N, CA, C and O atoms as CSV, one atom per row, in Angstrom:
chain,resi,resn,atom,element,x,y,z
A,1,MET,N,N,98.264,-95.455,84.470
A,1,MET,CA,C,97.549,-96.475,84.956
A,1,MET,C,C,98.559,-97.676,85.212
A,1,MET,O,O,99.305,-97.701,86.192
A,2,GLY,N,N,98.519,-98.601,84.307
A,2,GLY,CA,C,99.402,-99.824,84.259
A,2,GLY,C,C,100.319,-99.947,83.128
A,2,GLY,O,O,100.488,-99.076,82.275
A,3,ASN,N,N,100.909,-101.103,83.176
A,3,ASN,CA,C,101.765,-101.451,82.024
A,3,ASN,C,C,101.259,-102.762,81.388
A,3,ASN,O,O,100.669,-103.585,82.088
A,4,GLU,N,N,101.471,-102.965,80.115
A,4,GLU,CA,C,101.093,-104.036,79.346
A,4,GLU,C,C,102.269,-104.637,78.629
A,4,GLU,O,O,103.070,-103.902,78.051
A,5,LYS,N,N,102.404,-105.925,78.642
A,5,LYS,CA,C,103.546,-106.542,77.877
A,5,LYS,C,C,103.016,-107.167,76.582
A,5,LYS,O,O,102.089,-107.977,76.602
A,6,ILE,N,N,103.629,-106.771,75.447
A,6,ILE,CA,C,103.435,-107.291,74.181
A,6,ILE,C,C,104.587,-107.934,73.732
A,6,ILE,O,O,105.541,-107.223,73.414
A,7,GLY,N,N,104.688,-109.289,73.638
A,7,GLY,CA,C,105.982,-109.897,73.213
A,7,GLY,C,C,107.015,-109.548,74.240
A,7,GLY,O,O,106.783,-109.743,75.433
A,8,SER,N,N,108.093,-109.063,73.842
A,8,SER,CA,C,109.158,-108.596,74.792
A,8,SER,C,C,109.198,-107.134,75.138
A,8,SER,O,O,110.090,-106.633,75.824
A,9,THR,N,N,108.163,-106.465,74.615
A,9,THR,CA,C,108.022,-105.064,74.820
A,9,THR,C,C,107.110,-104.721,75.886
A,9,THR,O,O,105.980,-105.209,75.906
A,10,LEU,N,N,107.545,-103.850,76.849
A,10,LEU,CA,C,106.702,-103.429,77.861
A,10,LEU,C,C,106.211,-102.057,77.544
A,10,LEU,O,O,106.973,-101.096,77.429
A,11,LEU,N,N,104.745,-101.984,77.388
A,11,LEU,CA,C,104.230,-100.729,76.961
A,11,LEU,C,C,103.543,-100.046,78.269
A,11,LEU,O,O,102.849,-100.681,79.063
A,12,SER,N,N,103.813,-98.774,78.369
A,12,SER,CA,C,103.086,-98.030,79.474
A,12,SER,C,C,101.792,-97.508,78.911
A,12,SER,O,O,101.760,-96.833,77.882
A,13,ILE,N,N,100.672,-97.853,79.645
A,13,ILE,CA,C,99.331,-97.474,79.252
A,13,ILE,C,C,98.932,-96.280,80.066
A,13,ILE,O,O,98.731,-96.386,81.276
A,14,GLU,N,N,98.808,-95.074,79.380
A,14,GLU,CA,C,98.455,-93.934,80.140
A,14,GLU,C,C,96.936,-93.625,79.861
A,14,GLU,O,O,96.461,-93.881,78.755
A,15,PRO,N,N,96.197,-93.090,80.840
A,15,PRO,CA,C,94.844,-92.723,80.597
A,15,PRO,C,C,94.828,-91.520,79.652
A,15,PRO,O,O,95.690,-90.646,79.746
A,16,LYS,N,N,93.819,-91.473,78.716
A,16,LYS,CA,C,93.676,-90.272,77.869
A,16,LYS,C,C,93.561,-89.082,78.641
A,16,LYS,O,O,92.745,-89.024,79.561
A,17,LYS,N,N,94.343,-88.077,78.335
A,17,LYS,CA,C,94.214,-86.799,79.036
A,17,LYS,C,C,93.103,-86.043,78.431
A,17,LYS,O,O,93.009,-85.878,77.214
A,18,ILE,N,N,92.224,-85.563,79.336
A,18,ILE,CA,C,91.046,-84.780,79.000
A,18,ILE,C,C,91.294,-83.361,79.386
A,18,ILE,O,O,91.738,-83.130,80.511
A,19,PRO,N,N,91.047,-82.389,78.548
A,19,PRO,CA,C,91.205,-81.053,78.950
A,19,PRO,C,C,90.488,-80.576,80.124
A,19,PRO,O,O,89.345,-80.993,80.313
A,20,ASN,N,N,91.011,-79.765,80.923
A,20,ASN,CA,C,90.426,-79.175,82.080
A,20,ASN,C,C,89.374,-78.160,81.539
A,20,ASN,O,O,89.638,-77.448,80.570
A,21,PRO,N,N,88.152,-78.108,82.199
A,21,PRO,CA,C,87.178,-77.283,81.670
A,21,PRO,C,C,87.545,-75.813,81.658
A,21,PRO,O,O,87.035,-75.064,80.825
A,22,ILE,N,N,88.398,-75.387,82.541
A,22,ILE,CA,C,88.902,-73.988,82.469
A,22,ILE,C,C,89.706,-73.736,81.231
A,22,ILE,O,O,89.595,-72.694,80.585
A,23,ASP,N,N,90.541,-74.741,80.905
A,23,ASP,CA,C,91.421,-74.506,79.714
A,23,ASP,C,C,90.522,-74.528,78.487
A,23,ASP,O,O,90.739,-73.769,77.542
A,24,ARG,N,N,89.478,-75.427,78.498
A,24,ARG,CA,C,88.520,-75.385,77.346
A,24,ARG,C,C,87.915,-74.115,77.182
A,24,ARG,O,O,87.801,-73.577,76.080
A,25,HIS,N,N,87.470,-73.556,78.392
A,25,HIS,CA,C,86.676,-72.257,78.357
A,25,HIS,C,C,87.622,-71.088,77.902
A,25,HIS,O,O,87.221,-70.246,77.099
A,26,VAL,N,N,88.808,-71.058,78.401
A,26,VAL,CA,C,89.719,-69.953,78.000
A,26,VAL,C,C,89.975,-70.120,76.519
A,26,VAL,O,O,89.940,-69.115,75.809
A,27,GLY,N,N,90.224,-71.284,76.004
A,27,GLY,CA,C,90.521,-71.469,74.589
A,27,GLY,C,C,89.383,-71.120,73.673
A,27,GLY,O,O,89.537,-70.624,72.557
A,28,SER,N,N,88.197,-71.424,74.239
A,28,SER,CA,C,86.897,-71.009,73.548
A,28,SER,C,C,86.763,-69.550,73.421
A,28,SER,O,O,86.315,-69.033,72.398
A,29,ARG,N,N,87.165,-68.849,74.499
A,29,ARG,CA,C,87.093,-67.326,74.509
A,29,ARG,C,C,88.225,-66.714,73.544
A,29,ARG,O,O,88.023,-65.681,72.905
A,30,VAL,N,N,89.372,-67.398,73.493
A,30,VAL,CA,C,90.317,-66.859,72.482
A,30,VAL,C,C,89.789,-67.007,71.098
A,30,VAL,O,O,89.864,-66.092,70.278
A,31,ARG,N,N,89.217,-68.243,70.827
A,31,ARG,CA,C,88.652,-68.473,69.518
A,31,ARG,C,C,87.527,-67.405,69.250
A,31,ARG,O,O,87.558,-66.785,68.187
A,32,THR,N,N,86.621,-67.186,70.092
A,32,THR,CA,C,85.513,-66.305,69.925
A,32,THR,C,C,86.011,-64.922,69.499
A,32,THR,O,O,85.574,-64.345,68.503
A,33,ARG,N,N,86.936,-64.433,70.297
A,33,ARG,CA,C,87.467,-63.030,70.096
A,33,ARG,C,C,88.218,-63.044,68.746
A,33,ARG,O,O,88.047,-62.130,67.938
A,34,ARG,N,N,89.008,-64.026,68.513
A,34,ARG,CA,C,89.818,-64.060,67.282
A,34,ARG,C,C,88.845,-63.985,66.044
A,34,ARG,O,O,89.083,-63.203,65.124
A,35,VAL,N,N,87.825,-64.753,66.042
A,35,VAL,CA,C,86.805,-64.862,65.001
A,35,VAL,C,C,86.140,-63.563,64.794
A,35,VAL,O,O,85.993,-63.059,63.681
A,36,LEU,N,N,85.716,-63.004,65.971
A,36,LEU,CA,C,84.929,-61.752,65.910
A,36,LEU,C,C,85.803,-60.567,65.335
A,36,LEU,O,O,85.243,-59.616,64.790
A,37,ILE,N,N,87.050,-60.621,65.447
A,37,ILE,CA,C,87.854,-59.509,64.926
A,37,ILE,C,C,88.364,-59.906,63.490
A,37,ILE,O,O,89.063,-59.128,62.841
A,38,GLY,N,N,88.033,-61.001,63.072
A,38,GLY,CA,C,88.513,-61.519,61.741
A,38,GLY,C,C,89.932,-61.843,61.590
A,38,GLY,O,O,90.531,-61.647,60.532
A,39,MET,N,N,90.472,-62.335,62.632
A,39,MET,CA,C,91.940,-62.730,62.674
A,39,MET,C,C,92.096,-64.319,62.399
A,39,MET,O,O,91.407,-65.139,63.005
A,40,SER,N,N,92.933,-64.631,61.563
A,40,SER,CA,C,93.259,-66.134,61.355
A,40,SER,C,C,94.009,-66.691,62.521
A,40,SER,O,O,94.600,-65.972,63.327
A,41,GLN,N,N,93.969,-67.964,62.585
A,41,GLN,CA,C,94.819,-68.634,63.558
A,41,GLN,C,C,96.351,-68.414,63.181
A,41,GLN,O,O,97.213,-68.294,64.053
A,42,GLU,N,N,96.591,-68.377,61.986
A,42,GLU,CA,C,98.051,-68.108,61.492
A,42,GLU,C,C,98.566,-66.749,62.036
A,42,GLU,O,O,99.647,-66.628,62.612
A,43,LYS,N,N,97.654,-65.693,61.788
A,43,LYS,CA,C,98.048,-64.400,62.194
A,43,LYS,C,C,98.198,-64.209,63.681
A,43,LYS,O,O,99.096,-63.498,64.132
A,44,LEU,N,N,97.354,-64.817,64.425
A,44,LEU,CA,C,97.436,-64.784,65.932
A,44,LEU,C,C,98.728,-65.478,66.307
A,44,LEU,O,O,99.529,-64.979,67.098
A,45,GLY,N,N,98.906,-66.662,65.702
A,45,GLY,CA,C,100.161,-67.443,65.958
A,45,GLY,C,C,101.391,-66.574,65.725
A,45,GLY,O,O,102.281,-66.544,66.576
A,46,ASP,N,N,101.468,-65.885,64.632
A,46,ASP,CA,C,102.632,-65.098,64.243
A,46,ASP,C,C,102.731,-64.000,65.413
A,46,ASP,O,O,103.819,-63.764,65.939
A,47,ALA,N,N,101.633,-63.382,65.774
A,47,ALA,CA,C,101.822,-62.397,66.720
A,47,ALA,C,C,102.207,-62.883,68.175
A,47,ALA,O,O,102.727,-62.115,68.985
A,48,LEU,N,N,101.934,-64.136,68.444
A,48,LEU,CA,C,102.411,-64.689,69.655
A,48,LEU,C,C,103.749,-65.477,69.545
A,48,LEU,O,O,104.293,-65.925,70.554
A,49,GLY,N,N,104.227,-65.624,68.395
A,49,GLY,CA,C,105.498,-66.298,68.113
A,49,GLY,C,C,105.395,-67.750,68.107
A,49,GLY,O,O,106.368,-68.449,68.391
A,50,ILE,N,N,104.168,-68.276,67.773
A,50,ILE,CA,C,103.947,-69.773,67.816
A,50,ILE,C,C,103.243,-70.186,66.533
A,50,ILE,O,O,102.833,-69.326,65.755
A,51,THR,N,N,103.096,-71.473,66.299
A,51,THR,CA,C,102.386,-71.949,65.157
A,51,THR,C,C,100.842,-71.890,65.209
A,51,THR,O,O,100.247,-71.804,66.282
A,52,PHE,N,N,100.227,-71.939,64.039
A,52,PHE,CA,C,98.800,-71.995,64.075
A,52,PHE,C,C,98.283,-73.192,64.695
A,52,PHE,O,O,97.176,-73.197,65.232
A,53,GLN,N,N,99.073,-74.266,64.643
A,53,GLN,CA,C,98.651,-75.631,65.177
A,53,GLN,C,C,98.621,-75.465,66.783
A,53,GLN,O,O,97.766,-76.021,67.473
A,54,GLN,N,N,99.553,-74.714,67.261
A,54,GLN,CA,C,99.537,-74.446,68.709
A,54,GLN,C,C,98.146,-73.611,69.095
A,54,GLN,O,O,97.458,-73.877,70.080
A,55,ILE,N,N,97.891,-72.660,68.236
A,55,ILE,CA,C,96.646,-71.904,68.425
A,55,ILE,C,C,95.450,-72.842,68.485
A,55,ILE,O,O,94.592,-72.715,69.359
A,56,GLN,N,N,95.398,-73.798,67.536
A,56,GLN,CA,C,94.331,-74.778,67.501
A,56,GLN,C,C,94.299,-75.527,68.882
A,56,GLN,O,O,93.249,-75.659,69.510
A,57,LYS,N,N,95.449,-75.986,69.297
A,57,LYS,CA,C,95.489,-76.687,70.628
A,57,LYS,C,C,94.954,-75.902,71.744
A,57,LYS,O,O,94.168,-76.393,72.553
A,58,TYR,N,N,95.395,-74.605,71.806
A,58,TYR,CA,C,94.896,-73.738,72.788
A,58,TYR,C,C,93.315,-73.461,72.744
A,58,TYR,O,O,92.616,-73.396,73.756
A,59,GLU,N,N,92.878,-73.316,71.509
A,59,GLU,CA,C,91.410,-73.037,71.351
A,59,GLU,C,C,90.618,-74.250,71.627
A,59,GLU,O,O,89.429,-74.093,71.906
A,60,LYS,N,N,91.122,-75.454,71.588
A,60,LYS,CA,C,90.389,-76.729,71.883
A,60,LYS,C,C,90.600,-77.053,73.445
A,60,LYS,O,O,89.873,-77.859,74.024
A,61,GLY,N,N,91.563,-76.423,74.032
A,61,GLY,CA,C,91.738,-76.584,75.471
A,61,GLY,C,C,92.721,-77.762,75.657
A,61,GLY,O,O,93.020,-78.095,76.803
A,62,THR,N,N,93.228,-78.396,74.616
A,62,THR,CA,C,94.017,-79.496,74.789
A,62,THR,C,C,95.476,-79.116,75.346
A,62,THR,O,O,96.161,-79.936,75.958
A,63,ASN,N,N,95.875,-77.852,75.092
A,63,ASN,CA,C,97.110,-77.296,75.701
A,63,ASN,C,C,96.663,-76.078,76.465
A,63,ASN,O,O,95.767,-75.332,76.069
A,64,ARG,N,N,97.350,-75.917,77.599
A,64,ARG,CA,C,97.078,-74.816,78.518
A,64,ARG,C,C,97.883,-73.635,78.062
A,64,ARG,O,O,99.049,-73.755,77.685
A,65,ILE,N,N,97.220,-72.456,78.106
A,65,ILE,CA,C,97.880,-71.212,77.771
A,65,ILE,C,C,98.624,-70.598,79.026
A,65,ILE,O,O,97.997,-70.282,80.037
A,66,GLY,N,N,99.952,-70.451,78.912
A,66,GLY,CA,C,100.688,-69.777,79.933
A,66,GLY,C,C,100.318,-68.434,80.205
A,66,GLY,O,O,99.795,-67.752,79.324
A,67,ALA,N,N,100.568,-67.938,81.477
A,67,ALA,CA,C,100.197,-66.610,81.912
A,67,ALA,C,C,100.715,-65.547,81.030
A,67,ALA,O,O,99.963,-64.650,80.649
A,68,SER,N,N,102.026,-65.598,80.665
A,68,SER,CA,C,102.595,-64.511,79.923
A,68,SER,C,C,102.039,-64.572,78.370
A,68,SER,O,O,101.851,-63.549,77.712
A,69,ARG,N,N,101.836,-65.707,77.942
A,69,ARG,CA,C,101.237,-65.806,76.537
A,69,ARG,C,C,99.822,-65.335,76.585
A,69,ARG,O,O,99.389,-64.679,75.638
A,70,LEU,N,N,99.047,-65.623,77.636
A,70,LEU,CA,C,97.701,-65.231,77.794
A,70,LEU,C,C,97.647,-63.690,77.816
A,70,LEU,O,O,96.783,-63.082,77.184
A,71,GLN,N,N,98.594,-63.067,78.562
A,71,GLN,CA,C,98.610,-61.556,78.696
A,71,GLN,C,C,98.874,-60.970,77.247
A,71,GLN,O,O,98.236,-60.012,76.811
A,72,ARG,N,N,99.837,-61.604,76.560
A,72,ARG,CA,C,100.180,-61.117,75.191
A,72,ARG,C,C,98.980,-61.269,74.194
A,72,ARG,O,O,98.733,-60.400,73.357
A,73,ALA,N,N,98.251,-62.416,74.325
A,73,ALA,CA,C,97.096,-62.685,73.526
A,73,ALA,C,C,96.060,-61.577,73.846
A,73,ALA,O,O,95.468,-61.032,72.915
A,74,SER,N,N,95.841,-61.252,75.039
A,74,SER,CA,C,94.933,-60.197,75.431
A,74,SER,C,C,95.249,-58.860,74.765
A,74,SER,O,O,94.340,-58.128,74.371
A,75,MET,N,N,96.558,-58.537,74.640
A,75,MET,CA,C,96.972,-57.306,73.974
A,75,MET,C,C,96.609,-57.396,72.501
A,75,MET,O,O,95.984,-56.497,71.938
A,76,VAL,N,N,97.021,-58.514,71.885
A,76,VAL,CA,C,96.862,-58.716,70.488
A,76,VAL,C,C,95.398,-58.663,70.035
A,76,VAL,O,O,95.053,-58.103,68.994
A,77,LEU,N,N,94.588,-59.257,70.845
A,77,LEU,CA,C,93.077,-59.424,70.604
A,77,LEU,C,C,92.361,-58.214,71.154
A,77,LEU,O,O,91.167,-58.056,70.899
A,78,GLY,N,N,93.032,-57.351,71.899
A,78,GLY,CA,C,92.359,-56.100,72.366
A,78,GLY,C,C,91.245,-56.311,73.397
A,78,GLY,O,O,90.206,-55.654,73.350
A,79,VAL,N,N,91.486,-57.248,74.336
A,79,VAL,CA,C,90.680,-57.400,75.463
A,79,VAL,C,C,91.450,-57.667,76.729
A,79,VAL,O,O,92.577,-58.157,76.651
A,80,PRO,N,N,90.890,-57.363,77.927
A,80,PRO,CA,C,91.592,-57.601,79.259
A,80,PRO,C,C,91.698,-59.144,79.387
A,80,PRO,O,O,90.889,-59.912,78.867
A,81,VAL,N,N,92.738,-59.516,80.104
A,81,VAL,CA,C,92.954,-60.932,80.518
A,81,VAL,C,C,91.659,-61.543,81.099
A,81,VAL,O,O,91.336,-62.710,80.879
A,82,SER,N,N,90.982,-60.739,81.808
A,82,SER,CA,C,89.715,-61.220,82.525
A,82,SER,C,C,88.626,-61.769,81.601
A,82,SER,O,O,87.792,-62.607,81.945
A,83,PHE,N,N,88.733,-61.151,80.270
A,83,PHE,CA,C,87.749,-61.552,79.235
A,83,PHE,C,C,87.807,-63.017,79.043
A,83,PHE,O,O,86.757,-63.617,78.814
A,84,PHE,N,N,88.913,-63.641,79.112
A,84,PHE,CA,C,89.001,-65.108,78.811
A,84,PHE,C,C,88.413,-65.902,79.877
A,84,PHE,O,O,88.109,-67.053,79.564
A,85,PHE,N,N,88.181,-65.520,81.110
A,85,PHE,CA,C,87.641,-66.183,82.211
A,85,PHE,C,C,86.132,-65.828,82.428
A,85,PHE,O,O,85.462,-66.437,83.261
A,86,GLU,N,N,85.638,-64.868,81.687
A,86,GLU,CA,C,84.189,-64.488,81.945
A,86,GLU,C,C,83.309,-65.651,81.632
A,86,GLU,O,O,83.426,-66.236,80.555
A,87,GLY,N,N,82.496,-65.985,82.464
A,87,GLY,CA,C,81.537,-67.092,82.302
A,87,GLY,C,C,82.132,-68.574,82.433
A,87,GLY,O,O,81.566,-69.572,81.987
A,88,SER,N,N,83.293,-68.570,83.076
A,88,SER,CA,C,83.982,-69.876,83.158
A,88,SER,C,C,83.227,-70.797,84.089
A,88,SER,O,O,82.479,-70.336,84.951
A,89,PRO,N,N,83.417,-72.109,83.922
A,89,PRO,CA,C,82.689,-73.075,84.697
A,89,PRO,C,C,83.099,-72.974,86.104
A,89,PRO,O,O,84.284,-72.920,86.433
A,90,ALA,N,N,82.011,-72.945,87.026
A,90,ALA,CA,C,82.356,-72.872,88.439
A,90,ALA,C,C,82.596,-74.240,89.040
A,90,ALA,O,O,82.154,-75.253,88.499
A,91,GLY,N,N,83.325,-74.266,90.208
A,91,GLY,CA,C,83.445,-75.459,90.907
A,91,GLY,C,C,84.562,-76.423,90.372
A,91,GLY,O,O,84.646,-77.596,90.737
A,92,THR,N,N,85.417,-75.822,89.469
A,92,THR,CA,C,86.493,-76.644,88.908
A,92,THR,C,C,87.665,-76.342,89.919
A,92,THR,O,O,87.794,-75.244,90.461
A,93,GLU,N,N,88.443,-77.330,90.109
A,93,GLU,CA,C,89.599,-77.210,91.104
A,93,GLU,C,C,90.708,-76.571,90.452
A,93,GLU,O,O,91.211,-77.092,89.457
A,94,PRO,N,N,91.198,-75.324,90.994
A,94,PRO,CA,C,92.294,-74.667,90.332
A,94,PRO,C,C,93.564,-75.571,90.506
A,94,PRO,O,O,93.776,-76.294,91.479
A,95,GLY,N,N,94.357,-75.421,89.434
A,95,GLY,CA,C,95.745,-75.989,89.503
A,95,GLY,C,C,95.701,-77.548,88.959
A,95,GLY,O,O,96.759,-78.176,88.911
A,96,VAL,N,N,94.587,-78.097,88.591
A,96,VAL,CA,C,94.505,-79.327,88.128
A,96,VAL,C,C,94.687,-79.325,86.486
A,96,VAL,O,O,93.852,-78.792,85.754
A,97,GLY,N,N,95.795,-79.938,86.024
A,97,GLY,CA,C,96.061,-79.768,84.606
A,97,GLY,C,C,95.052,-80.498,83.750
A,97,GLY,O,O,94.672,-79.995,82.693
A,98,PHE,N,N,94.589,-81.712,84.188
A,98,PHE,CA,C,93.602,-82.453,83.515
A,98,PHE,C,C,92.564,-83.007,84.497
A,98,PHE,O,O,92.871,-83.382,85.628
A,99,ALA,N,N,91.437,-83.035,84.052
A,99,ALA,CA,C,90.358,-83.459,85.034
A,99,ALA,C,C,89.457,-84.488,84.382
A,99,ALA,O,O,89.524,-84.715,83.174
A,100,GLU,N,N,88.651,-85.079,85.154
A,100,GLU,CA,C,87.534,-85.915,84.638
A,100,GLU,C,C,86.687,-85.082,83.657
A,100,GLU,O,O,86.586,-83.871,83.851
A,101,PRO,N,N,86.117,-85.630,82.685
A,101,PRO,CA,C,85.318,-84.870,81.779
A,101,PRO,C,C,84.061,-84.304,82.536
A,101,PRO,O,O,83.406,-84.984,83.326
A,102,ASP,N,N,83.795,-83.029,82.230
A,102,ASP,CA,C,82.737,-82.296,82.861
A,102,ASP,C,C,81.667,-82.364,81.863
A,102,ASP,O,O,81.635,-81.599,80.899
A,103,SER,N,N,80.715,-83.350,82.102
A,103,SER,CA,C,79.558,-83.465,81.114
A,103,SER,C,C,78.595,-82.384,81.287
A,103,SER,O,O,77.767,-82.198,80.395
A,104,THR,N,N,78.605,-81.615,82.377
A,104,THR,CA,C,77.637,-80.623,82.560
A,104,THR,C,C,78.066,-79.190,82.010
A,104,THR,O,O,77.312,-78.217,82.015
A,105,TYR,N,N,79.276,-79.188,81.570
A,105,TYR,CA,C,79.750,-77.889,80.977
A,105,TYR,C,C,79.224,-77.629,79.562
A,105,TYR,O,O,79.397,-78.467,78.677
A,106,THR,N,N,78.582,-76.471,79.342
A,106,THR,CA,C,78.243,-76.074,77.920
A,106,THR,C,C,78.815,-74.684,77.900
A,106,THR,O,O,78.759,-73.890,78.838
A,107,PRO,N,N,79.397,-74.468,76.676
A,107,PRO,CA,C,79.975,-73.085,76.461
A,107,PRO,C,C,78.912,-72.029,76.474
A,107,PRO,O,O,77.758,-72.293,76.136
A,108,PRO,N,N,79.294,-70.816,76.866
A,108,PRO,CA,C,78.289,-69.747,76.808
A,108,PRO,C,C,77.783,-69.636,75.407
A,108,PRO,O,O,78.507,-70.003,74.481
A,109,PRO,N,N,76.565,-69.145,75.184
A,109,PRO,CA,C,76.006,-69.075,73.831
A,109,PRO,C,C,76.881,-68.335,72.803
A,109,PRO,O,O,76.937,-68.731,71.638
A,110,LEU,N,N,77.520,-67.328,73.208
A,110,LEU,CA,C,78.397,-66.622,72.265
A,110,LEU,C,C,79.687,-67.373,71.910
A,110,LEU,O,O,80.380,-66.996,70.964
A,111,ASP,N,N,80.013,-68.435,72.662
A,111,ASP,CA,C,81.189,-69.210,72.328
A,111,ASP,C,C,80.788,-70.423,71.498
A,111,ASP,O,O,81.583,-71.353,71.362
A,112,THR,N,N,79.547,-70.441,70.924
A,112,THR,CA,C,79.263,-71.521,69.917
A,112,THR,C,C,79.367,-70.952,68.531
A,112,THR,O,O,79.496,-69.738,68.375
A,113,PRO,N,N,79.313,-71.816,67.481
A,113,PRO,CA,C,79.449,-71.373,66.171
A,113,PRO,C,C,78.207,-70.420,65.833
A,113,PRO,O,O,78.367,-69.384,65.187
A,114,GLU,N,N,76.981,-70.831,66.301
A,114,GLU,CA,C,75.860,-69.949,66.044
A,114,GLU,C,C,75.998,-68.542,66.576
A,114,GLU,O,O,75.721,-67.540,65.917
A,115,GLY,N,N,76.465,-68.542,67.868
A,115,GLY,CA,C,76.685,-67.192,68.662
A,115,GLY,C,C,77.736,-66.416,67.793
A,115,GLY,O,O,77.519,-65.248,67.471
A,116,ARG,N,N,78.791,-67.026,67.445
A,116,ARG,CA,C,79.826,-66.193,66.701
A,116,ARG,C,C,79.278,-65.716,65.361
A,116,ARG,O,O,79.597,-64.596,64.961
A,117,ARG,N,N,78.539,-66.432,64.703
A,117,ARG,CA,C,77.806,-66.093,63.375
A,117,ARG,C,C,76.815,-64.936,63.688
A,117,ARG,O,O,76.685,-64.029,62.867
A,118,LEU,N,N,76.097,-64.942,64.878
A,118,LEU,CA,C,75.142,-64.001,65.205
A,118,LEU,C,C,75.829,-62.668,65.439
A,118,LEU,O,O,75.403,-61.638,64.917
A,119,ILE,N,N,76.899,-62.695,66.230
A,119,ILE,CA,C,77.635,-61.515,66.514
A,119,ILE,C,C,78.331,-60.914,65.239
A,119,ILE,O,O,78.329,-59.701,65.029
A,120,ALA,N,N,78.901,-61.787,64.431
A,120,ALA,CA,C,79.576,-61.209,63.280
A,120,ALA,C,C,78.578,-60.564,62.303
A,120,ALA,O,O,78.862,-59.548,61.669
A,121,ALA,N,N,77.379,-61.210,62.210
A,121,ALA,CA,C,76.364,-60.587,61.330
A,121,ALA,C,C,75.852,-59.277,61.911
A,121,ALA,O,O,75.655,-58.295,61.196
A,122,PHE,N,N,75.638,-59.286,63.255
A,122,PHE,CA,C,75.225,-58.061,63.942
A,122,PHE,C,C,76.098,-56.924,63.759
A,122,PHE,O,O,75.680,-55.785,63.551
A,123,GLU,N,N,77.352,-57.258,63.841
A,123,GLU,CA,C,78.458,-56.176,63.749
A,123,GLU,C,C,78.421,-55.562,62.301
A,123,GLU,O,O,78.891,-54.439,62.119
A,124,ARG,N,N,77.921,-56.216,61.366
A,124,ARG,CA,C,77.931,-55.748,59.952
A,124,ARG,C,C,76.762,-54.844,59.800
A,124,ARG,O,O,76.686,-54.133,58.798
A,125,ILE,N,N,75.874,-54.819,60.691
A,125,ILE,CA,C,74.642,-53.860,60.567
A,125,ILE,C,C,75.187,-52.453,60.849
A,125,ILE,O,O,75.677,-52.161,61.940
A,126,GLN,N,N,75.087,-51.627,59.866
A,126,GLN,CA,C,75.564,-50.186,60.145
A,126,GLN,C,C,74.565,-49.287,60.759
A,126,GLN,O,O,74.925,-48.389,61.520
A,127,ASP,N,N,73.366,-49.484,60.472
A,127,ASP,CA,C,72.222,-48.605,60.856
A,127,ASP,C,C,71.795,-48.997,62.283
A,127,ASP,O,O,71.313,-50.102,62.533
A,128,ILE,N,N,72.009,-47.967,63.276
A,128,ILE,CA,C,71.781,-48.186,64.571
A,128,ILE,C,C,70.298,-48.483,64.887
A,128,ILE,O,O,70.006,-49.200,65.844
A,129,ALA,N,N,69.406,-47.961,64.125
A,129,ALA,CA,C,67.982,-48.246,64.336
A,129,ALA,C,C,67.638,-49.696,63.951
A,129,ALA,O,O,66.757,-50.302,64.561
A,130,VAL,N,N,68.292,-50.223,62.997
A,130,VAL,CA,C,68.128,-51.522,62.519
A,130,VAL,C,C,68.668,-52.454,63.664
A,130,VAL,O,O,68.012,-53.437,64.009
A,131,ARG,N,N,69.835,-52.146,64.230
A,131,ARG,CA,C,70.418,-52.889,65.307
A,131,ARG,C,C,69.535,-52.982,66.470
A,131,ARG,O,O,69.467,-54.034,67.107
A,132,ARG,N,N,68.836,-51.915,66.795
A,132,ARG,CA,C,67.849,-51.785,67.937
A,132,ARG,C,C,66.739,-52.761,67.663
A,132,ARG,O,O,66.335,-53.543,68.524
A,133,ARG,N,N,66.231,-52.693,66.380
A,133,ARG,CA,C,65.100,-53.622,65.995
A,133,ARG,C,C,65.430,-55.079,66.082
A,133,ARG,O,O,64.632,-55.934,66.467
A,134,VAL,N,N,66.673,-55.306,65.695
A,134,VAL,CA,C,67.095,-56.722,65.866
A,134,VAL,C,C,67.144,-57.230,67.323
A,134,VAL,O,O,66.733,-58.344,67.648
A,135,ILE,N,N,67.688,-56.317,68.193
A,135,ILE,CA,C,67.745,-56.640,69.596
A,135,ILE,C,C,66.291,-56.854,70.078
A,135,ILE,O,O,66.018,-57.879,70.702
A,136,ASP,N,N,65.400,-55.971,69.825
A,136,ASP,CA,C,63.979,-56.083,70.199
A,136,ASP,C,C,63.420,-57.354,69.705
A,136,ASP,O,O,62.747,-58.040,70.474
A,137,LEU,N,N,63.646,-57.752,68.431
A,137,LEU,CA,C,63.174,-59.018,67.927
A,137,LEU,C,C,63.666,-60.183,68.699
A,137,LEU,O,O,62.869,-61.032,69.098
A,138,VAL,N,N,64.983,-60.273,68.940
A,138,VAL,CA,C,65.647,-61.362,69.714
A,138,VAL,C,C,65.057,-61.493,71.049
A,138,VAL,O,O,64.687,-62.592,71.460
A,139,GLU,N,N,64.938,-60.275,71.842
A,139,GLU,CA,C,64.339,-60.279,73.048
A,139,GLU,C,C,62.896,-60.759,73.080
A,139,GLU,O,O,62.519,-61.479,74.004
A,140,ALA,N,N,62.039,-60.369,72.059
A,140,ALA,CA,C,60.712,-60.895,72.014
A,140,ALA,C,C,60.659,-62.325,71.800
A,140,ALA,O,O,59.820,-63.021,72.373
A,141,MET,N,N,61.583,-62.829,70.941
A,141,MET,CA,C,61.593,-64.186,70.685
A,141,MET,C,C,62.038,-65.022,71.874
A,141,MET,O,O,61.514,-66.120,72.065
A,142,ALA,N,N,62.959,-64.562,72.661
A,142,ALA,CA,C,63.418,-65.224,73.841
A,142,ALA,C,C,62.340,-65.156,74.944
A,142,ALA,O,O,62.270,-66.071,75.764
A,143,THR,N,N,61.548,-64.165,74.988
A,143,THR,CA,C,60.451,-64.149,75.998
A,143,THR,C,C,59.377,-65.008,75.538
A,143,THR,O,O,58.739,-65.617,76.397
A,144,THR,N,N,59.068,-65.153,74.272
A,144,THR,CA,C,58.029,-66.098,73.845
A,144,THR,C,C,58.483,-67.564,74.066
A,144,THR,O,O,57.684,-68.410,74.467
A,145,SER,N,N,59.724,-67.839,73.809
A,145,SER,CA,C,60.187,-69.280,73.910
A,145,SER,C,C,60.327,-69.673,75.274
A,145,SER,O,O,60.233,-70.867,75.560
A,146,SER,N,N,60.556,-68.743,76.219
A,146,SER,CA,C,60.825,-69.189,77.598
A,146,SER,C,C,59.614,-69.218,78.482
A,146,SER,O,O,59.675,-69.689,79.617
A,147,GLY,N,N,58.513,-68.718,77.972
A,147,GLY,CA,C,57.389,-68.891,78.903
A,147,GLY,C,C,56.227,-68.348,78.425
A,147,GLY,O,O,55.195,-68.414,79.093
């Protein structure tokens, strides 16, 4: 934006950088997968040759994940690269490092803390018949609440 002078010091005032919705979405998908397989940020960072703080920045979307690192993350996390883009917000301009905040973007339900807890608990159910009953219950509840 502009510059501001305080005393004899000229300060450059930069607008706060806001993560691009795609970067936030990709980071959220990295976090979802990492949590689902029970991997710590530190372990993922070690596998990618970076610090856990960098993983935190990726997961928040404040830092963009480069293509080669995203491919390596897909191998470490056991998913195709396309997994990170599934359900990404539509209409965002590609190639823009930072964008205006997208107040309409909400993460997919499985990319929320509740969704991750639900999946983690569901995966611990060993009995396939019980799993099917849980699915039936959730579907019945969704039908009841939506109409």
